[in-house]
C-alpha positions in Angstrom: -15.9 -10.5 15.2 -19.5 -9.9 14.8 -22.1 -12.6 14.1 -22.0 -14.0 10.5 -23.9 -11.9 8.1 -24.0 -11.8 4.3 -22.5 -8.9 2.5 -25.1 -6.3 1.6 -26.5 -7.0 -1.9 -26.9 -3.3 -2.5 -23.1 -2.6 -2.4 -22.1 -3.3 -5.9 -25.1 -1.5 -7.0 -23.9 1.8 -5.7 -23.2 4.1 -8.5 -19.5 4.3 -9.3 -18.3 1.4 -7.0 -17.6 -1.2 -9.9 -15.5 1.6 -11.7 -13.6 2.6 -8.5 -12.8 -1.0 -7.5 -11.8 -1.9 -11.2 -9.5 1.1 -11.6 -7.8 0.7 -8.2 -7.4 -3.1 -8.7 -5.9 -2.8 -12.1 -3.5 0.0 -11.1 -2.5 -2.1 -8.0 -2.0 -5.2 -10.3 0.3 -3.2 -12.6 2.3 -1.8 -9.7 2.9 -5.4 -8.3 4.0 -6.8 -11.7 6.2 -3.8 -12.0 7.8 -4.2 -8.5 8.8 -7.8 -9.2 10.4 -6.9 -12.6 12.2 -3.8 -11.3 13.5 -5.6 -8.2 14.7 -8.6 -10.1 16.2 -6.5 -13.0 18.0 -4.2 -10.6 19.5 -7.0 -8.7 20.5 -8.9 -11.9 22.2 -5.8 -13.2 23.9 -4.9 -9.8 23.9 -7.9 -7.6 23.8 -5.4 -4.7 21.5 -5.3 -1.7 22.1 -1.5 -1.4 20.9 -1.1 -5.1 17.5 -2.7 -4.0 17.4 -0.2 -1.1 17.9 2.7 -3.5 14.8 1.5 -5.4 12.8 2.2 -2.3 14.4 5.5 -1.7 13.8 6.6 -5.4 10.1 6.0 -4.6 10.1 7.6 -1.2 11.9 10.9 -1.9 9.4 12.2 -4.4 6.5 11.1 -2.2 7.9 13.3 0.6 8.4 16.2 -1.7 5.0 16.0 -3.5 2.5 14.3 -1.2 1.4 17.5 0.6 0.7 19.4 -2.5 -1.0 16.4 -3.9 -3.3 16.3 -0.9 -4.1 20.1 -1.3 -4.8 19.5 -5.0 -7.1 16.6 -4.2 -9.1 19.0 -2.0 -9.2 21.9 -4.5 -9.5 20.3 -7.9 -11.3 17.4 -9.7 -10.0 14.3 -8.0 -11.3 12.0 -10.9 -9.1 14.0 -13.4 -6.0 13.8 -11.1 -6.2 10.0 -10.9 -6.8 9.6 -14.7 -3.7 11.9 -15.5 -1.6 9.9 -13.1 -2.5 6.5 -14.6 -2.0 7.7 -18.2 1.4 8.9 -17.3 2.2 5.5 -15.5 1.0 3.7 -18.7 3.3 5.8 -20.9 6.3 5.3 -18.6 5.9 1.5 -18.5 5.5 1.4 -22.2 8.8 3.2 -22.4 10.4 0.7 -20.0 9.1 -2.2 -22.1 10.6 -0.6 -25.3 13.9 0.0 -23.6 14.0 -3.5 -22.1 13.2 -5.1 -25.5 16.0 -3.0 -27.1 18.5 -3.8 -24.3 18.9 -0.1 -23.5 17.4 -0.1 -20.0 19.9 0.5 -17.3 19.8 0.7 -13.5 20.0 4.5 -13.6 17.2 4.7 -16.0 15.1 2.5 -13.8 15.8 4.7 -10.8 14.7 7.8 -12.8 11.5 6.2 -14.0 10.7 5.0 -10.4 11.0 8.6 -9.4 8.3 9.5 -11.9 6.1 6.7 -10.5 6.6 8.0 -7.1 5.4 11.4 -8.1 2.3 10.0 -9.8 1.4 7.8 -7.0 1.6 10.7 -4.6 -1.1 12.5 -6.5 -3.1 9.3 -7.5 -3.4 7.9 -4.0 -4.3 11.2 -2.2 -7.2 11.6 -4.7 -8.1 7.9 -5.1 -8.5 7.3 -1.4 -11.4 9.8 -1.2 -13.6 8.0 -3.7 -15.0 5.2 -1.5 -16.3 7.2 1.4 -17.8 9.6 -1.1 -19.8 6.8 -2.8 -21.1 4.6 0.0 -22.9 5.4 3.2 -21.0 4.9 6.5 -23.0 1.9 7.3 -21.7 0.2 4.2 -18.1 1.5 4.4 -16.6 -1.4 6.4 -17.9 -4.0 3.9 -16.9 -1.7 1.0 -13.5 -1.4 2.4 -13.2 -5.2 2.9 -14.3 -5.8 -0.7 -11.8 -3.3 -2.0 -9.0 -4.8 0.2 -10.0 -8.3 -1.1 -9.6 -7.1 -4.7 -6.4 -5.3 -3.8 -5.0 -8.5 -2.4 -6.1 -10.5 -5.6 -3.9 -8.0 -7.5 -1.2 -8.5 -4.9 -1.3 -12.3 -5.4 -1.8 -12.3 -9.2 0.6 -9.5 -10.0 3.8 -11.0 -8.4 3.0 -14.6 -9.5 2.5 -13.5 -13.1 5.3 -11.1 -12.9 7.7 -13.8 -11.8 6.5 -16.2 -14.4 6.5 -13.6 -17.2 10.1 -12.3 -16.2 11.3 -15.7 -17.6 10.3 -14.2 -21.0 12.0 -10.9 -20.3 11.5 -7.8 -18.2 9.9 -6.0 -21.3 7.0 -8.5 -21.2 6.2 -7.6 -17.6 6.4 -3.8 -18.4 4.2 -4.2 -21.5 1.6 -5.8 -19.3 1.8 -3.0 -16.8 1.4 -0.4 -19.5 -1.9 -2.2 -20.7 -3.1 -2.5 -17.1 -2.5 1.2 -16.2 -4.3 2.3 -19.5 -7.3 0.1 -18.6 -7.3 1.5 -15.1 -7.5 5.0 -16.6 -10.4 4.0 -18.7 -12.3 2.6 -15.6 -11.6 5.9 -13.6 -12.8 7.8 -16.7 -16.1 6.0 -16.7 -16.9 6.6 -13.1 -19.7 8.9 -12.2 -18.5 10.9 -9.3 -19.9 14.4 -8.5 -17.2 16.9 -7.3 -18.8 19.5 -4.9 -18.1 23.1 -5.6 -15.8 24.6 -2.8 -14.3 28.0 -2.3 -10.7 27.9 -3.5 -8.0 28.1 -1.0 -4.6 29.6 -1.9 -1.7 27.1 -1.6 -0.4 28.6 1.7 1.7 26.6 4.0 -1.3 26.5 6.4 -3.6 25.0 3.7 -1.1 22.6 2.2 -0.1 21.1 5.6 -3.7 21.3 7.0 -3.8 17.6 7.2 -1.0 17.5 9.8 -2.7 20.2 11.9 -6.0 18.2 11.7 -4.3 15.0 12.8 -2.5 16.6 15.7 -5.9 17.3 17.2 -6.9 13.5 16.7 -4.5 11.4 18.8 -6.4 8.2 18.1 -6.1 8.7 14.3 -2.5 9.8 14.5 -1.7 6.7 16.7 -3.1 4.4 14.2 -1.2 6.0 11.3 2.0 6.3 13.1 1.7 2.6 14.4 1.7 1.4 10.9 4.6 3.6 10.0 7.0 2.5 12.5 5.9 -1.2 12.5 6.3 -1.7 8.8 9.3 0.5 8.6 11.2 -1.8 11.0 9.5 -5.1 10.1 9.2 -4.8 6.3 11.2 -7.5 4.6 9.9 -6.9 1.0 13.1 -5.3 -0.2 15.0 -8.5 0.8 12.9 -10.9 -1.0 15.1 -11.1 -4.3 18.0 -11.9 -2.0 16.1 -14.5 0.0 14.7 -16.1 -3.3 18.1 -16.1 -4.9 20.7 -16.7 -2.4 18.9 -18.2 0.8 16.0 -20.2 -0.6 17.4 -20.8 -4.1 14.1 -20.5 -5.6 14.7 -18.2 -8.8 12.4 -15.8 -10.3 9.4 -18.1 -9.8 10.1 -18.4 -6.2 10.4 -14.5 -5.9 6.9 -14.2 -7.4 5.6 -16.7 -5.0 7.2 -14.9 -2.1 5.8 -11.6 -3.2 2.3 -13.2 -3.6 2.2 -14.9 -0.2 1.4 -11.7 1.9 -1.4 -11.1 -0.6 -2.8 -14.7 -0.2 -2.9 -14.3 3.6 -4.5 -10.7 3.3 -7.1 -12.0 0.9 -8.1 -14.8 3.2 -8.6 -12.4 6.1 -10.2 -9.6 3.9 -12.8 -12.2 2.7 -13.6 -13.1 6.2 -13.9 -9.6 7.2 -16.2 -8.8 4.3 -18.7 -11.3 5.7 -17.7 -10.9 9.5 -16.6 -7.3 10.0 -14.7 -6.4 13.2 -17.3 -5.8 15.9 -16.1 -4.8 19.4 -12.5 -3.9 20.5 -11.2 -2.8 17.0 -8.3 -1.1 18.7 -7.1 -4.3 20.5 -7.5 -6.3 17.2 -5.2 -3.8 15.6 -2.4 -4.1 18.2 -2.7 -7.9 18.2 -2.5 -7.9 14.4 0.7 -5.8 14.6 2.2 -8.1 17.2 1.5 -11.2 14.9 3.1 -9.2 12.0 6.3 -8.9 14.1 6.5 -12.5 15.1 5.9 -13.7 11.5 8.6 -11.4 10.3 11.1 -12.9 12.8 10.1 -16.5 11.7 10.5 -15.6 8.1 14.0 -14.3 8.7 15.1 -17.5 10.3 13.5 -19.8 7.6 15.6 -21.6 5.1 12.5 -23.5 3.7 10.4 -21.9 0.8 7.3 -23.6 2.3 7.8 -22.0 5.8 8.7 -18.8 4.3 5.6 -18.6 2.3 3.4 -19.5 5.3 5.1 -16.8 7.4 4.7 -14.2 4.8 1.0 -15.2 4.4 0.4 -14.8 8.1 2.3 -11.5 8.0 -0.1 -10.4 5.2 -3.2 -11.5 7.0 -2.3 -9.6 10.2 -1.4 -6.5 8.1 -4.8 -6.3 6.5 -6.5 -6.0 9.9 -4.3 -3.0 10.8 -4.9 -1.4 7.4 -8.8 -1.7 7.7 -8.9 -0.2 11.1 -6.6 2.7 10.1 -8.6 3.2 6.8 -11.9 3.5 8.7 -10.4 6.0 11.2 -8.9 8.0 8.4 -11.8 8.0 5.9 -14.8 8.0 8.2 -13.3 10.3 10.8 -12.3 13.0 8.4 -14.8 15.6 6.7 -14.8 15.5 2.9 -13.2 18.9 2.5 -10.1 17.6 4.4 -10.0 14.0 3.0 -7.4 14.7 0.4 -4.9 16.4 2.7 -5.4 13.8 5.5 -5.1 11.0 2.9 -1.8 12.7 1.8 -0.5 12.4 5.4 -1.7 8.8 5.5 0.0 8.0 2.3 3.1 9.7 3.4 3.2 7.5 6.4 2.4 4.3 4.3 5.1 5.3 1.7 7.6 6.0 4.5 7.0 2.6 6.0 7.3 0.8 2.6 9.7 2.8 0.5 11.9 4.1 3.3 11.6 0.7 5.0 13.0 -0.9 1.8 15.8 1.5 1.9 16.5 0.9 5.7 16.3 -2.9 5.2 18.7 -2.6 2.2 21.3 -0.6 4.1 21.1 -2.8 7.2 21.3 -5.9 5.2 24.4 -4.7 3.4 26.0 -4.0 6.8 25.0 -7.0 8.9 23.4 -9.5 6.5 19.8 -10.1 5.2 18.8 -12.6 7.9 19.9 -10.5 11.0 18.3 -7.4 9.4 14.9 -9.0 9.0 15.0 -10.6 12.5 15.9 -7.3 14.2 13.1 -5.6 12.2 10.6 -8.1 13.5 11.8 -7.5 17.1 11.5 -3.7 16.6 7.9 -4.1 15.4 7.0 -6.0 18.6 8.6 -3.2 20.7 6.6 -0.6 18.8 3.3 -2.3 19.4 3.9 -2.4 23.1 5.0 1.2 23.3 2.0 2.5 21.2 -0.5 0.7 23.5 0.9 2.9 26.2 1.2 6.2 24.3 -2.2 6.1 22.6 -4.8 4.7 25.1 -7.6 6.1 23.0 -6.5 3.8 20.1 -6.3 0.8 22.4 -9.9 1.5 23.6 -11.4 2.0 20.1 -14.5 0.0 19.8 -16.9 -0.2 16.8 -15.5 1.1 13.4 -19.1 1.9 12.2 -19.6 4.3 15.0 -16.8 6.6 13.7 -18.0 9.9 12.4 -16.3 13.0 10.8 -15.0 15.5 13.3 -14.5 19.1 12.1 -12.7 20.5 15.0 
């Protein structure tokens, strides 16, 4: 860590920053509430671990299909309008889910279909939204801006699951109604943002243009190593899809316990992000990232063995705190090391890897848990994460030697 220093007082005075942070936080909050409601409702309807895995698959498949066109669209069209359109569609979809739940017409198949819609929207929304922050703040302020953004995101990750777990007791429709309101407010925040979109020569949607982010990353092994490390670590070590089973069958904690378990990683991440907002990573950022991934793996193993709600919450909090360090290093590499005209497509690849690790990881966890049980599935995933951390340190020496994040500059070649 660097020496203590107060956050820059000029950060929130940067034009557009409050609107960007507000829109992102509200959208994340709605997504978290929705995740709790969808997970609990699908499990209540099916009592199947595989069904929970299919929720992750329903989010992953549209991301694979649409993420590269979404990245190309973000580099060719007005990014602000793309995000607003996605948030409006999300608001309308959750409003429909609320109505269908209140009228007792919402089925598991309908939920899967609506989750697919959300997967498509989030592919376009995230590819464009991730480009906002580096366009609004100078590189010297970016680490602090990223830490503040991460802190607010973690607040959403804490408040969303906690409130979602409590409100689910009143019915899933109440959760979905809150999501609709949050998505609509996020769209208003994004609409109020003042962001200049530079005029660029239009590129036809050729395969070379659409998949330009992959070609760019192939020439940047350090950046590729950071993104792929997160992919495989969370793909193997993610236990999120199993939380309804742990809350109901192992910890016997009910919907409130599920909300607490989902909030725990956010609590740990918020604490770490708050520290990083005041004391950004100084030297040896790459080593910090590898250490964080190893801690993530150990915490996952401990969570899998735990039969205590208190121990489980603590392990998930440690897991979340470790993950935010990896996220911040990867985010600085992707956003600061990419020229603006490529940020949409590179962000698309980044989101594909994140989506693969989260949604496909949920599918993998669900299938493995259905085959060998939830506890062995989570423990084996944590062991796999530790192995990946060691292998990646050897495969990507440039990432291991990465030093100061603020020294990263865009590379056009």
